[in-house]
C-alpha positions in Angstrom: 68.4 60.2 -2.7 68.3 63.5 -0.9 65.0 65.4 -0.5 66.1 68.1 -2.9 66.8 65.5 -5.6 63.5 63.8 -4.9 61.6 67.1 -5.2 63.4 68.1 -8.4 62.7 64.7 -10.0 59.0 64.8 -9.0 58.7 68.4 -10.2 60.2 67.7 -13.6 57.9 64.7 -14.0 54.9 66.7 -12.8 55.5 69.4 -15.3 56.7 67.2 -18.2 53.9 64.7 -18.2 50.9 67.0 -18.7 52.7 69.1 -21.3 53.8 66.0 -23.2 50.3 64.6 -23.3 48.4 67.9 -23.5 49.5 68.6 -27.1 48.1 65.4 -28.4 44.6 64.9 -29.7 44.0 61.7 -27.8 41.6 60.7 -25.0 44.5 60.9 -22.5 45.0 64.5 -23.4 41.3 65.2 -22.8 41.6 63.4 -19.4 44.6 65.5 -18.4 42.7 68.7 -19.3 39.6 67.6 -17.5 41.4 66.7 -14.3 43.3 70.0 -14.0 42.9 71.9 -10.8 41.3 75.2 -11.7 42.1 78.3 -9.8 41.1 82.0 -9.8 41.5 84.1 -12.9 41.3 81.1 -15.3 44.6 79.6 -14.0 45.0 75.8 -13.8 47.5 73.4 -12.4 47.9 70.0 -14.1 46.8 67.2 -11.8 50.2 65.5 -11.9 52.1 68.3 -10.3 50.7 67.9 -6.7 50.5 64.1 -7.1 54.1 63.8 -8.1 55.2 66.1 -5.3 53.2 64.3 -2.6 54.3 60.8 -3.8 57.9 61.9 -4.0 57.8 63.4 -0.5 56.0 60.4 1.0 58.5 58.0 -0.7 61.5 60.0 0.6 60.0 60.0 4.1 59.4 56.3 4.1 63.0 55.6 2.8 64.4 58.0 5.3 62.6 56.4 8.3 63.5 52.9 7.0 67.2 53.7 7.2 66.9 54.7 10.9 
């Protein structure tokens, strides 16, 4: 898997998970809302976006170095 494919896959997951869960009236939806990263001006980033990006990048790096 190339780095670009890994970042796209992680990004899609990072965007899709909170929006899929956020519309539900479940405790998981409340957890996603509570764990959002709040920024200036009332903006927020779902917690899964940076997590998926970091995990994807770390996994790609480990697989890349394992091949060498």
